[in-house]
RODO-2510 file (C-alpha; in nm, 4 decimals, decimal comma):
residues 229
     n   res          X          Y          Z
     1     m     2,8341     5,8773    10,8369
     2     i     2,9458     6,1326    10,6001
     3     q     3,2746     6,0665    10,4299
     4     y     3,5795     6,3761    10,3691
     5     s     3,8891     6,3473    10,2100
     6     e     4,0236     6,6131    10,3483
     7     i     4,1707     6,6715    10,6794
     8     k     3,9462     6,6480    10,9866
     9     p     3,8670     6,9134    11,1782
    10     k     3,9364     6,8200    11,5221
    11     l     3,6182     6,8197    11,7433
    12     y     3,6203     6,7950    12,1545
    13     v     3,3180     6,6073    12,2682
    14     e     3,2470     6,7770    12,6486
    15     t     3,0718     6,5868    12,8647
    16     t     2,7185     6,6942    12,7957
    17     v     2,7075     6,5626    12,4196
    18     v     2,7637     6,2201    12,4926
    19     s     2,4987     6,2083    12,8117
    20     y     2,2298     6,3402    12,5601
    21     l     2,3656     6,1003    12,3099
    22     v     2,2417     5,8057    12,5287
    23     a     1,9871     5,9142    12,7126
    24     r     1,6533     5,7619    12,7744
    25     p     1,3817     5,9429    12,5538
    26     s     1,2256     6,2325    12,6930
    27     n     0,8935     6,3991    12,6578
    28     d     1,0191     6,7235    12,7074
    29     a     1,0108     6,8643    12,3538
    30     s     1,3693     7,0744    12,4390
    31     l     1,5056     6,7575    12,5616
    32     v     1,4289     6,5968    12,2686
    33     y     1,5270     6,8178    12,0208
    34     r     1,8685     6,7847    12,1581
    35     q     1,8911     6,4526    12,1360
    36     q     1,7706     6,4256    11,8118
    37     i     2,0352     6,6954    11,7120
    38     t     2,3246     6,4804    11,8946
    39     q     2,2490     6,1986    11,7251
    40     q     2,2330     6,3633    11,3945
    41     l     2,5960     6,4883    11,4940
    42     w     2,7314     6,1149    11,5295
    43     e     2,6474     6,1259    11,1812
    44     y     2,9119     6,2928    11,1388
    45     a     3,1939     6,1684    11,3033
    46     n     3,4170     6,0427    10,9187
    47     a     3,3719     6,4166    10,8872
    48     y     3,5379     6,5166    11,2185
    49     e     3,8169     6,3965    11,4531
    50     f     3,6456     6,3289    11,7438
    51     v     3,8149     6,3477    12,0565
    52     v     3,8263     6,3417    12,4539
    53     s     4,0268     6,3519    12,7458
    54     d     4,0559     6,1773    13,0919
    55     i     3,7894     6,4403    13,2558
    56     v     3,5262     6,3686    12,9755
    57     i     3,5700     5,9718    13,0926
    58     s     3,5720     6,0756    13,4480
    59     e     3,2369     6,2648    13,4632
    60     i     3,0363     6,0518    13,2378
    61     l     3,1508     5,6908    13,4573
    62     k     2,9067     5,9235    13,7418
    63     g     2,5175     5,8641    13,7924
    64     d     2,3241     5,6060    13,6693
    65     v     2,5637     5,2834    13,6393
    66     w     2,3633     5,1425    13,3292
    67     a     2,3177     5,4956    13,1590
    68     a     2,7031     5,5554    13,3181
    69     q     2,8063     5,2265    13,0993
    70     r     2,6443     5,3187    12,7564
    71     r     2,7694     5,7123    12,8003
    72     f     3,1539     5,5080    12,7959
    73     d     3,0791     5,2670    12,5442
    74     v     3,0128     5,5796    12,3222
    75     v     3,3769     5,7071    12,3971
    76     a     3,5647     5,3777    12,4215
    77     n     3,6813     5,4221    12,0708
    78     l     3,7679     5,8026    12,0123
    79     t     4,0945     5,9541    12,0508
    80     i     4,2406     6,0467    12,4337
    81     l     4,3842     6,4180    12,5143
    82     d     4,6885     6,3474    12,7520
    83     l     4,7228     6,5511    12,9993
    84     s     4,9947     6,7804    13,0413
    85     p     5,1156     7,0560    13,2882
    86     d     4,9932     7,3390    13,0387
    87     v     4,6453     7,1777    13,0699
    88     d     4,6778     7,2206    13,4373
    89     k     4,7914     7,5641    13,4548
    90     l     4,5586     7,7294    13,1850
    91     t     4,3070     7,5694    13,3748
    92     q     4,4083     7,7756    13,7222
    93     d     4,4436     8,0555    13,4946
    94     l     4,0366     8,0267    13,3671
    95     i     3,9608     8,0360    13,6906
    96     d     4,1413     8,2437    13,8874
    97     a     4,0791     8,5284    13,5693
    98     g     3,6832     8,4498    13,6221
    99     a     3,6250     8,2767    13,3095
   100     v     3,4809     8,0016    13,4630
   101     p     3,4024     7,9705    13,8248
   102     h     3,5887     7,7833    14,0873
   103     q     3,3250     7,4758    14,1883
   104     a     3,2956     7,4472    13,7971
   105     r     3,6896     7,3746    13,8073
   106     s     3,6478     7,0200    13,5160
   107     d     3,4527     7,2940    13,2781
   108     a     3,7619     7,5137    13,2906
   109     q     3,9743     7,1421    13,2020
   110     h     3,7783     7,0606    12,9400
   111     i     3,8838     7,4544    12,7826
   112     a     4,2005     7,4057    12,8769
   113     f     4,2507     7,0070    12,7151
   114     a     4,1057     7,1741    12,3933
   115     a     4,2871     7,4997    12,3741
   116     v     4,6318     7,3261    12,4481
   117     n     4,6264     7,0675    12,1648
   118     s     4,4897     7,3230    11,9218
   119     i     4,1286     7,0863    11,8847
   120     d     3,9405     7,3238    11,6453
   121     y     3,6013     7,2875    11,8448
   122     l     3,5257     7,2075    12,1912
   123     v     3,1483     7,1274    12,1600
   124     s     2,9127     7,0981    12,4421
   125     w     2,5443     7,1858    12,5620
   126     n     2,6871     7,3410    12,8654
   127     y     2,5543     7,7194    12,8445
   128     k     2,6351     7,7436    13,2065
   129     h     2,9912     7,7622    13,2333
   130     i     3,1138     7,6448    12,8223
   131     v     2,8549     7,7672    12,5569
   132     n     2,8479     8,0832    12,7500
   133     e     2,8502     8,3950    12,4986
   134     t     2,9113     8,6730    12,7962
   135     k     3,2420     8,4833    12,9188
   136     r     3,3419     8,3816    12,5613
   137     q     3,5543     8,6643    12,4866
   138     l     3,7013     8,6884    12,8538
   139     i     3,8325     8,2767    12,7684
   140     n     3,9118     8,4199    12,4501
   141     e     4,1685     8,6452    12,6238
   142     v     4,2841     8,4073    12,9088
   143     c     4,4182     8,1628    12,5969
   144     h     4,5790     8,4292    12,4525
   145     a     4,7507     8,5444    12,6968
   146     a     4,8911     8,1988    12,8016
   147     g     5,0545     8,1529    12,4629
   148     f     4,6971     7,9027    12,3130
   149     q     4,3853     7,9768    12,0626
   150     s     4,0991     7,9107    12,2202
   151     p     3,9133     7,6538    12,0611
   152     n     3,5886     7,7287    11,8726
   153     i     3,3158     7,6870    12,1278
   154     c     3,0001     7,5687    12,0261
   155     t     2,6812     7,3175    12,0520
   156     p     2,5844     6,9985    11,8174
   157     i     2,3762     7,2749    11,5796
   158     e     2,6396     7,4866    11,4690
   159     i     2,8516     7,1671    11,3978
   160     i     2,5960     7,0399    11,1904
   161     e     2,5018     7,3766    11,0131
   162     e     2,8749     7,3880    10,9111
   163     a     2,8697     7,0338    10,8590
   164     q     2,6122     7,0913    10,6057
   165     m     2,7189     7,3730    10,4522
   166     r     3,0702     7,1803    10,3505
   167     e     2,8491     6,9118    10,2237
   168     k     2,6685     7,1245     9,9639
   169     v     2,9374     7,3919     9,8987
   170     d     2,9482     7,3573     9,5307
   171     t     2,5682     7,2831     9,4947
   172     y     2,3966     7,4859     9,7649
   173     t     2,2089     7,8173     9,6591
   174     d     2,0881     8,0454     9,9651
   175     a     1,9008     8,2756     9,7580
   176     v     1,9033     8,5374    10,0181
   177     l     2,2503     8,5275    10,0613
   178     e     2,3064     8,5416     9,7191
   179     e     2,0924     8,8671     9,7072
   180     c     2,3019     8,9492     9,9983
   181     y     2,6611     8,9164     9,8661
   182     r     2,5798     9,0922     9,4892
   183     m     2,4307     9,3800     9,7461
   184     k     2,7819     9,3746     9,9027
   185     e     2,9799     9,3405     9,5785
   186     e     2,7867     9,6213     9,4288
   187     f     2,8637     9,8630     9,7398
   188     n     3,2319     9,8091     9,7442
   189     a     3,3060     9,7948     9,3946
   190     q     3,2796    10,1854     9,4177
   191     f     3,5613    10,2223     9,6292
   192     n     3,9359    10,2124     9,5446
   193     s     4,0401    10,2506     9,9289
   194     v     3,9644    10,2612    10,3130
   195     k     3,9417    10,6188    10,2709
   196     e     3,7184    10,6659     9,9755
   197     l     3,4893    10,4965    10,1416
   198     s     3,5006    10,6490    10,5025
   199     d     3,4572    10,9630    10,3069
   200     y     3,1358    10,8242    10,1416
   201     l     3,0203    10,7032    10,5335
   202     k     3,0948    11,0825    10,6287
   203     a     2,9224    11,2262    10,3573
   204     e     2,6293    10,9543    10,4147
   205     n     2,6220    11,0549    10,7599
   206     k     2,6319    11,4282    10,7399
   207     k     2,3037    11,4542    10,4590
   208     r     2,0924    11,2017    10,6985
   209     k     2,1559    11,3880    10,9894
   210     a     2,0487    11,6842    10,8397
   211     l     1,7277    11,5069    10,7484
   212     g     1,6730    11,4252    11,1110
   213     w     1,8028    11,1007    11,1676
   214     k     1,8934    10,9758    11,5226
   215     y     2,2773    10,8987    11,5779
   216     v     2,4273    10,7225    11,8572
   217     s     2,8074    10,6864    11,9967
   218     v     2,8878    10,4146    12,2847
   219     a     3,2548    10,3694    12,1549
   220     q     3,4651    10,4434    12,4404
   221     p     3,7352    10,7238    12,3461
   222     h     4,0835    10,5420    12,2742
   223     d     4,3707    10,7066    12,4961
   224     n     4,6769    10,7668    12,3050
   225     s     4,8981    10,9010    12,4967
   226     h     5,0954    10,6136    12,5819
   227     e     5,1963    10,5973    12,1722
   228     k     5,5239    10,7374    12,0357
   229     n     5,4677    11,0654    11,7566
***
């Protein structure tokens, strides 16, 4: 397993991750890929503090008895987050706001457990209700309104990519990114303020429109009527 000496980020392991970790080998290529990625994630168990909750344990004990036991064995030694009234309230807030459907209340509870306990990452393969880009902003807003920071909700793929970059931070070189960084540095060196940058962009905008470039604006007009002078 990978070793790190710094403070470990906390990672909430949702039910689907545990299921992929111990599932029987599949002939489906996409399932095999997720199984392999999940197994690779477990190699980073010493790089992160893996945590679960009672809802994870309750869900993994359902279904096939043999599989349930294997799932339970995986999480048996992990830290378990305690239930609190804040978790219950945030769960209901997420459902009431439509961030998670009421029939999937346990998925709302996974998010609530992670948010209330200030967990850095919630890792899941549940694209339907958790790793759902269309609901991500709403989830963040509901958590923020309740006074909590939403966890970084992601798949094992994203965790592994981040961990690999952390491993290689001193030696890793991405030629494409390095060239982009140089381009950005050269561009930004031209300006001493945001106003200078804005003036430059306005001039470029005017020049390109004169050349026939097509522009479109999808920004909604901001109503300043309520703001004080």
